[in-house]
N, C-alpha and C positions, 0 to 999 in steps of 0.2 A: 679757382683763385682762393688764396686763404682769406677769412674773415679777419685775422688779425691785421691784414694791410689796410681794412677800411677803419679798423679801431684806433688807428693814428691820425684820422681827420676827424675834426669835428663836425657835427652833422650841421646841414644848413636848411631852414625852413623855407616852404614856399615865399613866405613873406620876404625873406631875405634876399632871395633871387630876383623878386620882382622889383624889390628896391634897387637892386645892382644894375638890372636892365633898365628901370627909369631913368637912373643916373647917366648910363651910358648913351640913352636917347638924347641926352642934352636939351631937354625940354620939349621934344616931341611927345605928343600924347601916346601912351602905351597902347590903349584898345584901339585907336585910329591908326596906328602905325603897324602893329604886329598881330591884332586880333581880326580874323576873317570870318564871314558868315557862309553857309553852305545853302543850297536850296532848300534844305530840309530845316532851316533856321537854327542850326547847331553852331554855336561859337567855337571856332577852333583858336586854341592857345598857342603861343610859341613854347611852351614847356608844361609838362604834367608832373604832379609831385604825389608822394605819399600823402600829404596833407590833404589833397582832393578827396581822400576816402576816410569815412567813418571806421571801416574795416578794411585790411589789406587784401586784395583780391586773392582767391585761393588759386593756387598753382597745381595742376594735376601731374600725375605721373603717368598718363596714357599716351600711348604712340598715335600719331595721326594715321588713320587707317583708311584707305580707299582704294576703288577700283577703276580701272580704264575701261570706258564703256564705247563701243561702236554703235552707231545708229544705222539701221539697214531698212529702207523702204521696201515692202514686199510688193513688187509689181509682177515678178516672175519667180515663183516657188522654188524651183530647180536652182535658177542663178543666185538667188538670195540664200539659199542653203549652202551651196559652194562658196559663196563670198563670206559667210559667217565662219564656216570652218578655216578659210584662208586667213582671215584677220585675227582669229583666235591663235593660230599658228604664229602670227607675227606680232603677238603680244597684248591684243585686247583681252580684258579679263571678264567683262561682261557684254552682252548683246541686247540693244533695245530694238525689237522688230516693230516697225510702224505697219499696221494691218490695214488695208484700205476697204476691204469687203468680207463678208462671211464665207466667200468661195475658196479662202486660202485653206488648203490642206495642211493642217498642222503636223501631222506625222511625217509627211514629205519633206516640211519645212526643217524639222528638228532631227532630220537623220543624222547619225554619226555626230551629234552635238549632245554633250554630257550636261544636262542642267544643275546637276549637283556640283560640279567643279567650276561651272560658269553660270553665274546668275543671269536670268532671262528677265527681260522687260518686255511686255506686249502693249502698245499703244494702239488702242481700238478706236478707229475713225467712224464707228458706227455703234448703234445700241442693240445688243442682241443679247437675251438670256441664254438661248440654246447654245451659242458659240462659245459663251464663256463656260457653261456647264461642260462642253466638250473638251475645252483647254484644261478645266480643272481635273477632268477625268484623266485625261492623258500625262498630266503634270501635278501629280497630288503630293507635292513637297513643299518645303518653305522656301526655296530658292528661287520662286518666281514672284513677279510683281504685274498684275493686270490693271491697266490704267483705262478706266472709263470715266469721264469728268463730265457729268451733263451740265453742271454751271459752267466749267470752262468752255463747253460747246457753245452755250447760250451767249456768253461774253464775246467770243470769238466771232461766232455766225449771225448772232442776232436773233435766233430761234432755238427752241427746242428741238430735239430730234423729233417729236411727235406733239406732245403737250406736257405742261408741268405735271399733272397728275399721272399721266402715263408714263413719263419720264423717271418720276420718283418712284413709281410702283415697280418698274423694271429695275432700277438702280438698286433698290432694297433687296431685290432676289439676288442680283449679281454680287452685292456686297456680302450678302450672307453665305455665298459660295466661296468667293476669293478671300475673305478677311483682309482685304487690301483696300485702303481708302486712298484714292490720288487725287492731289489738289494742284492743278497746272497755273502757277501765278507768274509765269515767265513773260507772258503777253503784257503784262502791266509795265514792266520796265521797257520791254521793247517798243510800246506805244509812247513812252516818255514819262512815266510815273515817278516820283522821286522815292528815296528809300523808305521814308516813313510811310508814304501811301503803299507802296509794295507791301510792306511788313502788315500794315492795317488791313489792306484788302486781302491778304493771304489768311488772316486770322478770321475776317468776316465771312469770306468765301468757305472757310472750314466749318465755321460756327453754324452755317445753314445745315450742313450735313449732320453736325453735333446735334442740333435741335431736332433734326428730323428723326434720328436714331435714339433720342434720349429715354424713350420709353422701352427701348430694348435693351434692358440691362445687361444681356449675355453677350451682346456684340461689341459695344464699346471698349471693355478692357482687353479684348483679343485683336482688335484691329491693326494692321501693319499701315500706318500714315505715311505716305510718301509726297514730299513737296518738290515740284519740279519748278526750278527757279532760274533767272539768268543773272549772269555775274558782269558788271562793267569794269572801267579800268581806274576808278577811284579806289586805290589798292587797300589802303587800311579801312577804309570806311566799307568796303565790301566784305572784308575778313569779319568786321563788327556785325554787319547786316545778318550773316548767317548766325552768327554767334546769338544775336538779339531774337532770331526767328526760333531758335530751339528754347530760349527763356521764355519766349510768348508763348509757344505751344505748350510746353509744360505748365504753364499758368492756366491756359485754356483748358487743357486735357483735364487738370486736376478737378476742375469745377464739374465737369460731367462723369468724373471717375472713370475716363478714358486712358488708353495707353499713352502714358506721357512721353514715351520715346517716339521719334520721328526718323525717317529715311529722307536724306536729302540728295536729290538728282540736280547737279548744277550744270550750265552750258554757257559758253560766252554769250553775251547780248549781241544783237544784231544792230542794235541802235547806234552804235558808233563805227560800224564797219564801212568801208569805202570802197568804190570802183577803181578810182585812180590811186596810182602808188600803192598797189594792193598788196605790196609784201609787209607794209606796215601792220596789216591785219594779223600778221605772225607775232609781232611785237605785242600788239593789244592782247589776242588769245593767251599768249604765254602769261602775261602778267594776270590776267583773268582768272586762268587756271590756277595760278599760284593762289590767289585770294580764295577761291574755292576750298582749294586743299587746307591751308592754314585757318580758314573758318570752320572747317569740320565737315565739309560735304562727305558723304558716303559713296557717291558714284560721279564720275565726271565724264560728260561726252562733249568732247572738243568740237569746234566748228573749223571746219578747212577754210583757208584763207580766201578762195576762190568760190566759196559757197553761194554768194549773192549773184554771181553772174554765169558760172559753170553749172552744166550738170555734174550730177555724182560722177566722181573719176577717181581712179585709183592713185595717182599722184597726190592730189590735195588731201584725200582722206589719210594716205600713209604719212604725210608730212605733219597732220593733226594729232595722228596717233603717236608718232615718234616725239612729239612735243612733251607729251605727257609721260613717254617712256623714259625720256631724259630726266625729266623732273622727278621720276620715281627711282631710277636705277644708277643715274649718275650724280644727280642733286641731293639724293637722300632724304627726299620729302616725306618718305613713310618710315623711317627708323628715328626720327627725332620725336622726343616728347613734345607735346603741343606747344611750340614756341610762343603762340600769341598769349598763352594764360599769364595773368599777373602783370602784363605790361600795361602801364597807367594810361597811356594815350588810347589804346584799343579798348581796355575796360571802359574808359570814360565815355567813349563814343558808343560804345554798345549799349551802355545804361540808358544813354539819351535817346538813341534810336528807339529801345525797348519803351521808354516813357512816354514819347511822343506817339509812338505807334498805337500804344494802349489807349492813350487818350482819343485818337482819331477813331479807333475801332468802337470805343464807348458811345462815341458821338453818333457812328453809323447805325449802332444797335438802337440808342435813344430815339433815332428818327426812322425806325422801322426796319432795319436790317439791310443786308447787302442786296438781296433781290428786289426789295422795293426801291433803294436807291439807284439800282441799275434801271428800272422801269421808268423812274422819274428824269433819267439822265445824269444824276448828280455825281455818279462816280465817273462818268465818261467826261463830263465838264471839267472836272478837277484835274483829271489828267491831261486834258488838253491845255489847260492853264499852265501846267508845268512844263509841258512839252513847247509851248509857245515861249515859255521864259527861256528855256535852253537853246530855242532858234534864235532868240536874239542875242543871247551870248555867243552862238556859234557865229553870227553874222557879224558881231562886235570883235571877234578874235579872242574872247574870253574864255569859250570853250574851244580848246584847240584839237583839230585833226590833221596830223601831220601829213603834208602832200596834197591835202585839200584847201583848207583855209590858212595854212601855213607852210611856206615852201613848197608851194605847188611845182611840178614839173610842166612847163607848157608844151614840151614835145611829146608827153604821153598820150597815147592815142587808145582808144578803147572799143570804139564804135565796132570792128571787126571781131572783138573777142567774146560778144554777148551771145551766150546759148540761151540764157534766161532773161527774161525782162525783171531788171533790177529795182523798179519802183513801185509804189503803191498801185494796185490796178483797181479800177472802179466798175461795179458791176451792180447796176440799178435793179433793186428788188424790194419785196415788201418783207419788213422783219418786225417782229415784236418789240424789240428795243433797238438801240444804235448799238452797233457792234464795236467793239474797241479795235482799232486798227494799228497794225505795226507799221511805223515809219522811220526810217534812218534819217539822223540829222542832215547827211550830206547829198540828199537826193535832189533838192532844188538846183545846187550848184553844179551837181554833176550832169543833169539834164541841160543846162545852159552850155556846158563845155561840150557835150555830145552833140548839139547842135552847130556848134562852130569848129567841129573837126574837118 
């Protein structure tokens, strides 16, 4: 569109727009009527304007580049290898292997798979220097990401693999070999943390590792940092969250003279997924994947619509993969220049999320750091408080899950569909800290419905 067209119109300031809106409200209060607050205490205005910025946001000319990832839990090496080859032929561009034990034969797992053309992620559910050395010997190139997150394991399970000292000692050896630092922060959102908390805890989580490696000046500049995070359905805010994470990481990494670039692997959140009217999960995961793409994720691993109650199955995984294929090859999400750059609304939310998260991060560090606050239970308590707020909003119908607390289908029956237990499992055991537990919003209501079927 020609700029000459716009030259025919007078510019309108933000103040003039607000005066016009106030006039049209016929006496109603502008802030009470049109401005609303999020759980992150961010005020969302009815319009955004260039006057909101001291300097106009930069607009990049880079295209959105991301790969379609398929997650495979390796229970049987031969079957997992065959599955990986099959999904690559069907459109998967990268594979995340979840490795449960050291007995997995890597050469057999990777037979006929080209790691140069297909980036590989290895999420290890154990801590082993020997296994990692074997893995890096077999795959001695830059296209692999080995994920061993000892703090992530502590947060999820409540215990170290062995002990703090032993875990960090082995972790140092592993990172020296892999040059890959994984930080899994998806649990925080799945447990009910708000976006400011997610970002602040991601920074604090990462800072524990940076502090540990600070004396190793040769390690930090060469590390490949990977953030694993979950994405929800608050569309524009989730775009802003990913953008804010990159800004915050750049700030933190610069302080340590670490690699300021980071690799973001995104997956849809489990928090809002439902058992009843499960097809709505397809709509949720689609917008969540769109937010991940527009927010700048490098790799996206979609969540099958039936993952909370069905075992892994070809149909659910194919649909999940096809959602990403449609976004990439039919909606052309990989050929446009970053469309979120320069948008006043997203830029404003990004800056506010980053500022609030940085303040919370500083508070965590001022009070002893992430590990200390986990030990005292402060982090767990804060997440529970926000999760409780979301539960109240869900019960009141302010937080809507279509088909569950809005327009439910009373004829929908699910009792005979359950292959997996879709609710929080309790397992009494002794832990060093209180673990952070994932819990879906709809669980209590779904349990009541199942009883009445």
